Each structure stands twice: as structure tokens, then as C-alpha cells.
C-alpha positions in Angstrom: -65.6 -41.5 6.1 -63.2 -44.4 6.0 -59.9 -43.7 4.4 -58.9 -45.5 1.2 -55.9 -47.8 1.9 -53.1 -47.4 -0.5 -50.0 -49.4 -1.3 -46.9 -48.3 -3.3 -44.9 -50.5 -5.6 -41.4 -49.1 -6.1 -39.6 -46.9 -3.6 -37.6 -44.5 -5.8 -37.7 -40.7 -6.0 -41.1 -40.4 -7.5 -42.6 -42.8 -5.0 -41.3 -40.6 -2.2 -43.0 -37.5 -3.8 -46.2 -39.5 -4.2 -46.1 -40.8 -0.6 -45.5 -37.2 0.7 -48.7 -36.1 -1.0 -50.6 -39.2 0.0 -49.9 -38.7 3.7 -51.3 -35.2 3.3 -54.6 -36.3 1.8 -57.4 -36.7 4.4 -59.2 -39.4 2.3 -56.1 -41.6 1.8 -53.9 -43.8 4.0 -50.6 -45.4 3.1 -50.7 -48.9 4.5 -47.9 -50.7 2.6 -44.8 -50.4 0.4 -43.1 -52.9 -1.7 -39.6 -53.1 -3.2 -37.3 -55.7 -4.7 -35.3 -55.2 -1.5 -36.9 -55.8 1.9 -34.5 -53.3 3.4 -35.6 -50.5 1.0 -39.2 -51.4 1.6 -38.8 -51.2 5.4 -36.9 -48.0 5.2 -39.6 -46.4 3.0 -42.4 -47.7 5.3 -40.7 -46.3 8.3 -40.2 -42.9 6.7 -43.9 -42.6 5.9 -45.4 -44.3 8.9 -47.0 -47.3 7.3 -47.1 -50.7 8.8 -46.5 -53.1 5.9 -43.2 -53.6 4.1 -42.8 -56.3 1.4 -39.6 -57.5 -0.3 -41.4 -58.6 -3.5 -44.2 -57.2 -5.5 -46.0 -60.5 -5.5 -45.8 -60.8 -1.8 -47.5 -57.4 -1.6 -50.2 -58.2 -4.2 -51.0 -61.5 -2.4 -51.0 -60.3 1.2 -51.6 -56.5 1.5 -55.1 -55.3 2.2 -54.5 -52.1 0.1 -57.5 -51.2 -2.0 -55.5 -48.9 -4.3 -51.9 -49.3 -5.6 -49.6 -46.7 -7.1 -47.1 -48.3 -9.6 -43.8 -46.3 -9.4 -41.5 -48.8 -11.0 -39.5 -48.3 -14.3 -41.7 -48.1 -17.4 -40.7 -51.5 -18.8 -42.1 -53.0 -15.6 -45.4 -51.2 -15.5 -47.3 -53.8 -17.5 -46.3 -56.8 -15.4 -46.6 -54.9 -12.1 -50.0 -53.4 -12.9 -51.3 -56.8 -14.2 -50.1 -58.5 -11.0 -52.1 -56.0 -8.9 -55.2 -56.2 -11.1 -55.2 -60.0 -10.9 -55.2 -59.8 -7.1 -58.2 -57.4 -7.0 -56.5 -54.1 -6.5 -57.4 -50.8 -8.2 -54.4 -49.3 -10.0 -52.9 -45.9 -10.5 -49.9 -46.4 -12.9 -47.2 -43.9 -13.4 -46.7 -42.5 -16.9 -45.8 -43.6 -19.5 -48.4 -46.2 -18.5 -47.0 -49.0 -20.7 -44.4 -49.5 -23.5 -47.1 -49.7 -26.2 -50.8 -49.4 -26.8 -51.3 -53.2 -27.0 -50.1 -53.6 -23.4 -52.4 -50.8 -22.3 -55.4 -52.4 -24.0 -54.7 -55.7 -22.2 -54.6 -53.8 -18.8 -57.8 -52.0 -19.5 -59.6 -55.2 -20.6 -58.4 -56.9 -17.4 -59.6 -54.0 -15.2 -63.0 -54.1 -16.9 -63.3 -57.8 -16.5 -62.6 -57.6 -12.8 -64.6 -54.5 -12.2 -61.6 -52.5 -11.0 -60.6 -48.9 -11.5 -57.5 -48.2 -13.5 -55.9 -44.8 -14.3 -52.7 -43.4 -15.7 -50.9 -41.2 -13.2 -50.9 -38.2 -15.6 -50.8 -35.6 -12.7 -50.7 -32.7 -15.1 -54.3 -33.3 -16.2 -55.6 -33.1 -12.6 -53.8 -29.9 -11.6 -55.9 -26.7 -11.1 -53.8 -24.6 -13.5 -54.3 -27.2 -16.3 -58.0 -27.4 -15.6 -58.2 -23.6 -15.7 -56.7 -23.7 -19.2 -59.3 -26.2 -20.3 -62.0 -24.0 -18.8 -60.8 -20.9 -20.8 -60.6 -22.9 -24.0 -64.1 -24.5 -23.5 -65.7 -21.2 -22.7 -64.3 -19.8 -26.0 -61.9 -17.2 -24.6 -59.2 -17.9 -27.2 -61.7 -18.8 -30.0 -60.8 -21.9 -32.1 -57.5 -23.5 -31.4 -55.1 -23.2 -34.4 -51.8 -24.2 -32.9 -50.2 -25.9 -29.8 -46.5 -25.9 -29.0 -45.0 -27.6 -26.0 -41.4 -28.6 -25.2 -39.8 -30.8 -22.6 -36.0 -31.0 -23.0 -33.2 -31.0 -20.5 -29.4 -31.7 -20.6 -28.8 -35.1 -19.1 -25.3 -36.6 -19.4 -25.4 -39.9 -21.2 -25.0 -42.9 -18.9 -25.6 -46.4 -20.4 -26.5 -47.7 -16.9 -29.2 -45.1 -16.2 -32.7 -46.3 -16.9 -33.3 -43.2 -19.1 -30.8 -44.6 -21.6 -31.5 -48.3 -21.3 -33.7 -49.9 -24.0 -34.6 -52.8 -21.6 -36.1 -50.2 -19.2 -38.2 -48.5 -21.9 -35.7 -45.6 -21.9 -35.5 -42.7 -24.3 -37.0 -39.2 -24.4 -40.2 -40.4 -26.1 -41.7 -42.3 -23.1 -40.0 -40.3 -20.4 -40.6 -36.7 -21.7 -42.7 -36.5 -24.9 -45.7 -38.1 -23.3 -46.4 -34.7 -21.7 -46.6 -32.5 -24.7 -48.3 -35.2 -26.7 -50.9 -35.6 -24.0 -51.5 -31.8 -24.0 -52.0 -31.8 -27.7 -54.3 -34.9 -27.7 -56.4 -33.6 -24.8 -57.1 -30.2 -26.4 -57.2 -31.3 -30.1 -57.9 -35.0 -30.1 -56.1 -37.6 -32.3 -54.2 -36.2 -35.2 -54.9 -37.0 -38.9 -51.2 -37.2 -39.6 -48.0 -37.5 -37.6 -44.6 -36.5 -38.8 -41.7 -37.2 -36.5 -37.9 -37.6 -36.3 -35.5 -38.7 -33.7 -31.8 -38.8 -32.8 -31.3 -42.5 -32.0 -28.4 -44.0 -30.1 -27.9 -47.5 -28.7 -31.6 -48.5 -29.0 -33.2 -45.3 -27.5 -34.1 -41.8 -28.7 -31.9 -39.1 -27.2 -34.2 -36.4 -28.6 -37.1 -36.1 -31.0 -39.5 -33.7 -32.8 -43.1 -34.5 -33.3 -45.6 -32.6 -35.4 -49.3 -33.6 -35.3 -51.6 -32.4 -38.1 -55.3 -31.8 -37.8 -58.0 -30.7 -40.3 -58.1 -27.2 -41.7 -54.4 -26.5 -41.1 -54.5 -26.9 -37.3 -51.3 -28.5 -35.9 -49.3 -29.2 -32.7 -45.6 -29.5 -32.3 -43.4 -31.0 -29.6 -39.6 -31.0 -29.0 -38.2 -33.3 -26.3 -34.9 -34.7 -25.4 -31.9 -35.1 -23.1 -29.4 -33.2 -25.3 -30.3 -29.5 -24.7 -32.2 -27.3 -22.4 -35.4 -25.6 -23.5 -37.9 -23.5 -21.6 -40.3 -26.4 -21.3 -43.3 -24.1 -21.6 -46.5 -24.5 -23.7 -48.6 -22.2 -25.8 -52.2 -22.8 -27.0 -53.0 -20.3 -29.7 -56.4 -19.7 -31.1 -58.3 -17.3 -33.4 -59.1 -14.9 -30.6 -56.1 -15.2 -28.3 -53.6 -17.5 -26.6 -52.8 -19.2 -23.4 -49.2 -19.4 -22.2 -48.2 -21.8 -19.4 -45.2 -20.9 -17.2 -41.9 -22.8 -17.7 -42.3 -26.4 -16.8 -45.8 -26.4 -18.2 -46.8 -29.7 -16.7 -46.3 -28.5 -13.2 -46.5 -24.7 -13.7 -48.2 -22.7 -11.0 -49.5 -20.1 -13.4 -51.0 -19.5 -16.9 -51.7 -16.2 -18.7 -54.4 -15.4 -21.2 -53.7 -13.0 -24.0 -56.1 -11.5 -26.5 -55.4 -11.6 -30.3 -53.2 -8.4 -30.0 -51.0 -10.3 -27.5 -52.2 -8.2 -24.6 -52.5 -10.0 -21.3 -56.1 -10.0 -20.1 -56.2 -12.7 -17.4 -53.9 -14.7 -15.2 -54.5 -17.7 -13.0 -52.1 -18.7 -10.2 -52.4 -21.7 -7.9 -49.7 -22.9 -5.6 -49.8 -26.6 -4.8 -51.2 -27.5 -1.4 -48.6 -30.2 -1.0 -46.4 -31.0 -4.0 -48.9 -31.4 -6.9 -49.4 -35.1 -6.7 -52.4 -34.6 -4.3 -54.7 -33.7 -7.2 -54.4 -37.1 -9.0 -54.7 -38.9 -5.6 -58.0 -36.9 -4.9 -59.3 -37.7 -8.4 -58.5 -41.4 -8.0 -60.2 -41.5 -4.6 -63.2 -39.6 -5.9 -63.7 -42.1 -8.7 -63.4 -45.1 -6.3 -65.9 -43.6 -3.9 -68.4 -43.0 -6.7 -67.9 -46.4 -8.1 -66.6 -45.2 -11.4 -64.5 -47.3 -13.8 -63.0 -44.3 -15.7 -61.9 -40.9 -14.8 -63.3 -37.8 -16.4 -60.0 -36.0 -16.1 -57.7 -38.8 -17.2 -60.0 -41.0 -19.3 -58.9 -44.3 -20.8 -59.7 -43.0 -24.3 -57.1 -40.2 -23.9 -54.4 -42.5 -22.5 -55.0 -44.9 -25.3 -54.9 -42.2 -28.0 -51.6 -40.9 -26.7 -50.1 -44.4 -26.6 -51.1 -44.9 -30.2 -49.3 -41.6 -31.2 -46.2 -42.7 -29.4 -46.4 -46.1 -31.1 -46.6 -44.3 -34.5 -43.6 -42.2 -33.8 -41.5 -45.3 -32.8 -42.7 -47.0 -36.0 -41.5 -44.1 -38.1 -38.1 -44.3 -36.4 -37.9 -48.1 -36.6 -37.4 -48.2 -32.8 -38.4 -51.4 -31.1 -37.9 -52.2 -27.4 -36.4 -55.6 -26.5 -39.6 -56.8 -24.8 -41.5 -56.4 -28.0 
């Protein structure tokens, strides 16, 4: 079986993690890397043994023979970088949060459909074995009907106006960088909420922290706390009428989950250590979809990505937070 040729746009920390996983996947091959600096691109290419290095994203899009592209640039650049690759016939895996808003995402999905290309958000959490086991337990009725989901993602990060996390022009703030994970968890298990109530601590055009509550029919709800101002356990709980599932700390990359009955007694546990570093699962899902000629992933469907973006849009609307590009 021929390997799928991959290129990577952006050569920062997360690109290194992705490339590490990619080089360990039998069905994938890294053939090129692009940066805004040819020196950084060449250094990255040399580190991971690929032959092509490009000093501009356009040069990559126009000249690389990569079939698939991983977009690892800052969030505010995702739309333009993904569009550039789609327009040049390349299938795209775009890092979360996939775009600044749902309108940008809709344009990317329309473009991919028009050109017959595959597009997927790089929501690695949804492809990991531990997450899929939680879905299996829920779908098989092991916790009954879901009544409540709580997930947190908050770390202490010193404020630095030059850091992309705190720059409005980079799509900074806790919402797009952190909240996308607990919101994705809630949307994937419960669907789109009937009502959203949220608040945020805003500072210099971004949110330093936020709280989001999503309400569903019959009193079901989900809550998420995210931010850069305080440490939390960053775990997740899915509670139902017959039991609950608790993810280990760092729920979006946790190696284990525990199933409890309605008396809070542990009745099952699932543990799975990553084969490489956790990014291999989304790579394998992307490659599977390409080989099968699919235009949407079962694990990370367009409908779910779109629904999450609309929730994030609604939160920013409630806060009056608009990015400069909008």
C-alpha cells in the first residue's frame, strides 16, 4: 500500500508533536514542511527526514506533491492557510480551533465539497481510544441517560501581551484555545444546547477565563470552566441516571477512564497508553477516510465541528467580544 504523502504548514511545538506521530504511522509519509522562514522549514525538514522545505505557505501549496496537509499555524491564520491548500487541491487536517468563527468554517467546508476534497478538524481527543471507550459505554446504556456533563480546562499562564494566547489579532483567549475541548465533549455527547449562559473575564480584547453553561431539555445540562488565571484538575465527568464516567486529569488526553454505578462504586476501568504520543489516532482516521474516498469523518464529523463553532460564536456574542479580523 502506497503511503499517503503529508505536508505540514507551521513548524512550532504542536507541529513537532504531530510530525513525531506521523513518522511513526505506517500509512503516512512526511514529504514537506513550510514556514515563514526558510531556515526554520529546513531545520524542521532535516529533523524529521523529509525532502521538501518551503519558506512560504504559498510556495508549498503550489509546488509540493503532498496529498494531505496539517495546518499548525496560529488560529487567526487557519482560515487563509486552509483555503490556500484547498484551492491547490490538497486535503486538509486543520488544528483546533479550526477557525475564528462559524462563517469561516462554512466557507472552508463549501470549498472542500466543491473541489471533492477531504477536510477535518484536528480534534485529536475524539479519535483517542479512551474517548471512544467512553462513547461505547454511553451508547450501550451503562450509565443510563446522561443528566450532566462537567469538564474543565484551566491553567495558570502569566500574562504576556506578545504571546499569541493573549493577542486578539492571533485569535487569542481561553475560549478558542481551551474551551473548545469541554464544549466539544458536551456537544458530542448531548448535541446542540437549547440555551447557553456564559460569562468571561475580558482583558485587552481577549478572555482570560470563562464559564459556559449549556442547557438541554428536561433539565439536562453541561458546564465548562476554562482559563489562564488559575489551575484546575482539567478532568471531566459524564453523569447519568445509572452511573457516571470520570476521565483522568487532562481529560482530552487522559490514558484512563473509570465507570461508576449509581452508588458511586467503581465497576469498570479502561486504560490505554498511547502508542506514540496520541496524535497518531487522528492521523490514522484521516488516512482511513482518504483511502475510503470519504468526504467526512465519522469520528470528527463536519456537523459536530460546525455546532461547536456556533456555540463559541454565541459565547463571544454574549460577551461583546469581536476579533480584529471580523
